[in-house]
N, C-alpha and C positions, 0 to 999 in steps of 0.2 A: 713426863716433860710434857709441854704441848708450847707451840710456837702459832703465835698468831699475829697477821700482816693485811693490810688493807690492799685491796687488787689494784691492778691499775687498767684503766679501759681508754677505749679511743673514745674520744670527744669531738663534737661538732662544733665548726667554730664556720660557719657561712661567711663571714665578712673576711677572714682568713685567705678564701678564695681568691681574692682581688688582689694578694699578691702574690699566690700561685702564676695565677696568670700573668703577673708579669714578669715572673720568672722563666715562664716559658715564651714570651716576647723576647727574652733578652737571649735566651737559646737562638729562637727564630734569626735574631739580630747578628748574631756569631755566624751561622750558616748565610744569611745573605752577603755578609762582610768577604766570604771566602768565594762568590761567584762575582767574575768577572761582571762588571756594568751596574752591577746592585749595591756598588757602595754607598750611593747617596740613599737608597732605600733603607739598607743597614743603618745609617747614622739617625733617620727619622726614625726606626724602630725602635733603636738602642736606647734613644731619649724618650718616647714614649713608655716602653719598659721600666726604666727608673723612676720615672714620674707615677705609673700605675703600682708599682712595686711600695714607692713611699706613700702614697694616698691608702693602699690595702694596710700598710703598718700603722697607721695614724687612724684608721676607721677601727681595724681589729683592735687598737689601743697596746700594741706590740705582743699580743698574746696569739703568735704564730703556731703554737705547739698543737698536736693529733691529740695528745695523751693526757690523763688526768688521773690523780688517784681517787679510787671510786669511794664515797663515803657512805654505802649501803653494802656491798659485796666485800667480805673479806676470806681469809684463807685462813684456814685452822689446821696444822699439819700435829699428831701425835701418834705413839705408836699402835693407838685401835686403828686409825684411818686417815684420810683427807677429807678436808669439807670445803669446797668452795661455793659461795653463796649458800643456796638451800640443797646442793648436790653432796651426797655423803658415798665417799669410797672405801669400803672397809679395807685394813690394811692386807687381809689374806688375800686379796685377789687382785691387788695394787703389783704392778711388775715395772722393773727398770726404771725405778727412780733417780729424775737426775735433775740435780739444783745447778744454775748456771748464776755465779753472784759477781756483779759487777762493783758493789758497793753501796755503801749508807750515804744519805742526803748529806752533802758538803765535804766529803771525803776527797782527798787530793788524788786525781789520778794521771798516769803517764802512758797516752798512747800516742803512736806515731800520727794519726789523723787527727788529734786534737791539739789546741795551743798550750803553751805551756802555762802551768797555774791552772789547769781546767779542774773542776769538782763534779763529783759525779751527781745527779739529781735524785740518786736513789731508787728510781723507776727503772732501771734496765736489769733487774733479776727477774729469774725464769724458775719455773718449776714445771717438769715436763714428767711423764710417768703413763703406764700402759693399765688399764683399766678392762678387764674382759676382753682384750684383743683391740682395743681401742686407742689412740693416742690422748691424752689429755695435755693440756698445757695451760698455765694459769702465771701471768706476769705480775709481779708484789712488787710492792715499795717497803725499803728498808729506812726508817727516820733518822737513826742515829747509832752509835757503837755499842749501846745496850741491847739494842733488836739484833745485832750480829750476834753480841753474846748469846742470846737467848736462842737464836738458832743454833750457835754453837754447842748449846746443852742438848738441842734436839739431836743432834748429828750423834751425840755421844750418847745418848738413849738407844737410837736406832743402832749403834755398834753393840752394846751390851744386851741389846733384844736379839743380834744376830740379823739386823731387817739390813739387806744388801741397798746400798745406793751409792751413786756418782754426786760429786761435788766438785764443780770447777770455778775457779776465783778469774775471772778476767782482766 
């Protein structure tokens, strides 16, 4: 049994930095409001922060995320080993395999920090393991329930082959 998934990688959107600057200014405005005599500056800073943030959102076309699904790097896990892109880690040398699964894209999730009805984007899933004493990490994308079933079949294969692993569902 083999599990395959696209990885998740950092993305650079320089236009989104405008909104980030606006958010920093917003924090500065809050601190200025707490200092006696600077209320007028806090009001102007707040107004500028909101304006800069909104301009940043428009310029970045509302794409403020800093991660994306990779089109080139894939994660492949089987009882033979783990492949991340062109790197291969044979299972005999892999230790402490730990899967942290949030969910697939579109799955309704309920966390205290998220609003009611929030859905997973499928990108907050992680694989961590040790290879020859070095920790390796890979963030991967789960696109649908069938993808999760494929991962479950891999877990079954690991259990049958007595390959130790941990899986955490968040």
